[in-house]
N, C-alpha and C positions, 0 to 999 in steps of 0.2 A: 512244373505247377507254379512255384513262386506265388505273387500275389493274385495270378488269374486261377479263376476255380471253374473248370468246366463241368458240363453236366455227365460227361464221361466219368471224370474222376469221381464225380460225388457218387455215380452209381456203381463204379468200381469198389469204393469203400463199403457201400450198403451191402454189396453182395459179399465181401469178406466177411463182414460182422454178422452178416443174416444167419449164416451157420451156427457160431459159438460166439459168445462174446470175447474179444480179443482185444489186447494191450496195444500201447500206440507203438512201441517197438516190432513187434510181430506184423503189425499193418504196415508199417514203413517197410519192411523187409519185404513183405508179399508184393507190394504195389512198386517197389523197387524206387523208391523215393528218399529223399532226405526226412531225416525226423521233425526237423523243423517245419518244412514243408506240410508233412502229413498233419502235425499239430495245428497248424494256421488252418487247412482245410476242415478239421474237427472241430475248431471254434465255432467257423462260420456255419457249418452243418448244425452245430449245437445250438447256436441262435437262431437258426431258421427252423430248430425244431424235429430236424431230422435223426438226431443221435443223442444219446444219453450217456454222460461220462460220471462215471463214480471210481473212488479209489479203492482197490483191491485190499480187503483187510487181511493184514498179516501181522506177525509181530518180529518180522525180520528188521535188521537196520536199514536205514536209507530212505532215499522216497518212494512212497508206495507206488506201485503200477497204477496207470490209469486205465481201467477198464471201458471198451465202448461197446455200447449197444444201439442197436436201430430202435427208433420210436415206432409207433402204429403209423406215423406221418410219414416216416421214412420208409417204410414199408411198402405203403402206396404210391411213394415217390417211383422207388425200384421198378415195381409191378407196373407203373404207367409207363417209365422209359422204356422198360423191356418191350412193353406191348407197340409203343410209337418204333421201337427200332426196327421191327419187323416190318414198317410201312415205310420203305425210302421214297425219297420226294423225286421223281423224274422229271427233268426238264432239258430242253435243249437251247440253242441259242437264240432261236427266234421267240422262245417264251421269255428267255432273259431282255431282249431286245425291246418286246413290248412292254413288260414290267418297267422298264426304264422309260420309256416315253410316257406311261400311264404317270408314274411319278414326275415326271417333268409337267406333263399337264395339271396334275394337284397343286404344283407348286407355282404355276401360271395363275390359276383359279384362286389359290390362296392371295397372292401377290396382287389381283385386282379386287381383293375384297368379298368374294364369292365364298361361300361354305362350300367343300367338295363334296359333303352328303347329300345336302340340298340338290346340288346340280346332278347328281346321280339320280334321285328320286324323281327329279324333272323330266329327266331324260328316259326314265323307265315309264312315267306316265305317258309322255309322247309316242313312244314306241307301242304300248299296249293299247293305246286307243287310236293309233293310225291304220 
């Protein structure tokens, strides 16, 4: 995981904490990741508004455990992620070759000072009225 945070890692963390609020070490154990990597992921997701982190209220000695809960935004993200996961993109080599050719064409238009979207609209008008 390191500094890179994939959508799968975010969804995995949200799926873990959706059932019950869990503390950081437990998440680390379940995800089989180092604690500092999980903490980094939680901080980023907290900044994005996906999770809420609160210290556990105990009278025990030592650092209080940080309880991680999913927010409503996090629940929506997980639901959308799961819905999109069942719709895999299908493409073949020809599709990728065409996409590359289209991207090169767009770059040539931009290099010539043309707006790609305007060229697209002009082409649509020509096709529609021909």
